[in-house]
N, C-alpha and C positions, 0 to 999 in steps of 0.2 A: 356533561354540561351542553346546553344547546347554545350555538353561536347567536349573538345579538344583533343581527341587522338593525337599522333604525327605520325601516318601512314595514308595516305590518298591516295585513289585512284578515279579519276574523269573519268567520260564518257559522251559523247554526242550522242544521236541517234535521227534521224529525222523519224518521224512516219507520216503515211497518215491519222491517225486518229485526230479528233479534242480533244483539252485539256479535254473537258467535258467527252468524252468516255473513254479516258485514265485514267482520275482522278476516275470515277466510277469502272473502272476494278481494281485500286489499292486498293480500299476502300471498295468494296461489297465482303464479305467473300465468298459468293457462287462463284462469278467470280474468286476470287483469286485461288480457289482450281482447277479452269479449267486450269490456265497458270502457276501457281507459283510451280515450282518442285525443292526444295533445294536438291542439290547434287544428282539429277536425282531420287530421290524418290518421291513417290506419297504423295501429301498433302491430308491428311484425313479430315482436316476441317480448318476453318479460322474464328476467331472473330475479326472484325474491328469495333472500335468505332471513327470515324475520326473527333476527337475533341481534344483539348489540354487535356492531362491526360488521355485520353481513351486508351482502350486495342488494342492491335494488337497481336493476339495470332494465332501462326500456329501449327497445330497438325500434325505430321508426322506419316506415316504408316512405321513402321520398320519391317524387317524380323520376321516372327513368330507371325504377328498380334499384336505386340507390338506397342503402340502409345506414342510419346513423344510430349509434348506441348513446344514451345520456346515461352516465354512471353516477349513481349516488351511494350512499351509506346509511344503513340502519344505525341511529344513534340509540334508540330506545324501542323496544317491542314487548308489550306484556299482552298475551292473549287473555281474553278477547277485548281488551279495554283501550289499548293506546299502541299508536306507531308513529314514530318519529324518523323522518329521512332528511338529509341534507345533499345537495349537489357539490357543495364546498369539500367534500370528502368522499373517497370511493371506498371499496370494501377495505376492512381492517384499518380504517381511519386514515388511509393514504390521501394526502392532499391531491386534488384534481386539478386545479388551475383553472377551475371554471371562470368563465367571463362575467357570468351573471349568478353568482351563487345565492341559493335559497334553501330555506329550511321549512318543512311542512310538519306541523304538529296535528296529529288527529286523535281525538279522545271520544271514546265511545261510551255512552251511559245507558244502562237498560231502564226502560220506563214502561209503564203500563201498556201503551199502544205499540212498543217496538224498542227503538233507538233514539236517542238524541245524540248526534253526531256533531261536535264541536272541532272546529279547524282554525288553524292559524297559519297564514304563509307569511314568512319573514324574509324580506329582500334587503339589500343594501340600498340606501337612497339613490335615486337617479338611475338604477340599474334597469335593463331591459326586462320584460317579462319573462319569468323562467318558465321552463316547460311544465313544472309543477303546477303552475296556476291555472291550467285548464282542466285539472282533476275535477273541479265543480261542475263542468259541463256534462259529466258522465253520471253523476249521482242518481238521477232518476233510474237509468239502466242498473246501475249498481244495487239500488233498492230491490227492483225486481229479480235479479241474479240472486242476490244474498236471501230473498224470500225464498226462492226455489231450493237454494242450498239448505236452509233451516228446515224445510219440509221433508226433503228427502234425506236427512242426516240421522 
């Protein structure tokens, strides 16, 4: 079951890549580091276990070489069509006590020209923007990266 915060932002993007390449770029920690740049900061590392209850940990490089890890939990993962993560829970559904919990739902649909990516970011009313909110900034780079993956697979 997906938590139901009362603030939701939806977006749809059309990508030239196939769902398999997009899904891999979303679930391979090494590839995430290449395109996911929360709030314009470099991602120092990522651990993704694309199964229910798995880890989705992003380590941000902060000024002064300080590292900060944002821990999330994979609620649902259906290769290559769906990925749902939340910062309200950590691996194995452990509560995290996140100050601004958020849930990101990404659905990938194969279309003739590639992939229709539909995403919903759900947050509690009045909460600060989640680190998950900035995933949208990297979609153009994600599309190029996942196209390369699809061609080389």
